C-alpha positions in Angstrom: 17.2 -20.7 -15.9 15.7 -18.5 -18.8 17.8 -14.6 -19.5 15.2 -12.5 -20.3 16.0 -10.6 -23.3 15.6 -6.5 -24.1 15.5 -4.5 -27.2 15.2 -0.9 -27.0 14.6 1.7 -30.8 12.9 5.2 -30.7 10.7 7.0 -32.5 10.2 11.0 -33.5 6.6 12.0 -32.7 4.8 15.4 -32.7 4.9 15.7 -29.0 9.1 14.6 -29.1 11.0 11.3 -29.3 9.5 8.5 -27.9 11.6 5.6 -26.0 10.6 2.0 -26.2 11.4 -1.6 -24.2 10.5 -4.5 -25.2 11.6 -7.4 -22.5 11.0 -10.7 -23.5 10.8 -13.4 -20.4 9.9 -17.2 -20.0 7.2 -16.8 -23.1 6.2 -13.1 -21.6 6.3 -9.8 -24.0 6.6 -6.3 -21.7 7.0 -3.1 -23.6 7.1 0.2 -22.0 7.6 3.9 -22.8 9.0 6.5 -21.9 10.2 10.3 -23.2 12.8 10.7 -21.0 15.9 10.0 -22.6 18.8 10.0 -19.1 16.9 8.5 -15.7 14.4 7.3 -17.5 10.7 6.6 -15.8 9.3 3.8 -17.7 5.3 3.2 -18.2 4.0 0.1 -19.4 2.3 0.0 -23.0 -0.9 -1.2 -21.9 -2.5 -2.5 -24.7 0.1 -2.3 -27.0 -0.9 -0.8 -30.4 -0.1 -3.3 -33.6 2.3 -0.8 -35.5 4.9 -1.5 -31.9 4.1 -5.1 -32.4 5.0 -4.8 -36.0 7.8 -2.4 -35.4 9.7 -4.8 -32.5 8.8 -7.5 -34.6 10.9 -5.9 -37.3 13.6 -5.3 -35.1 13.9 -8.8 -33.6 14.1 -10.0 -37.4 16.8 -7.9 -38.0 18.6 -10.0 -35.0 17.5 -13.2 -36.0 18.7 -12.0 -39.7 22.7 -11.0 -37.6 22.2 -14.7 -35.4 21.7 -12.7 -32.5 18.0 -13.7 -31.6 16.2 -17.1 -31.9 13.8 -17.5 -35.2 11.0 -18.2 -32.0 11.0 -14.8 -30.9 9.8 -14.0 -34.7 7.2 -16.5 -34.6 5.8 -15.5 -31.5 5.4 -12.1 -32.6 4.0 -13.3 -36.2 1.6 -14.9 -33.9 0.9 -12.2 -31.9 -0.1 -9.6 -34.7 -1.9 -12.4 -37.0 0.7 -12.3 -39.9 
């Protein structure tokens, strides 16, 4: 049985703070966003912009360096981004 990985981050925009959640299950990534910190309603981000993929890759890379994420995740994201 596979377990789901979840990665979260936020960024400040002109419209306010945007929260991101990326879930990985099997070979699939799902990225969602919300602007609500408490009791959020998550919206699937489709299509996912390349800068968001790059941010996720950076987060996963840092987790890999701390041995909290497998190298395969980094490779998958590199493939998606096209690097």
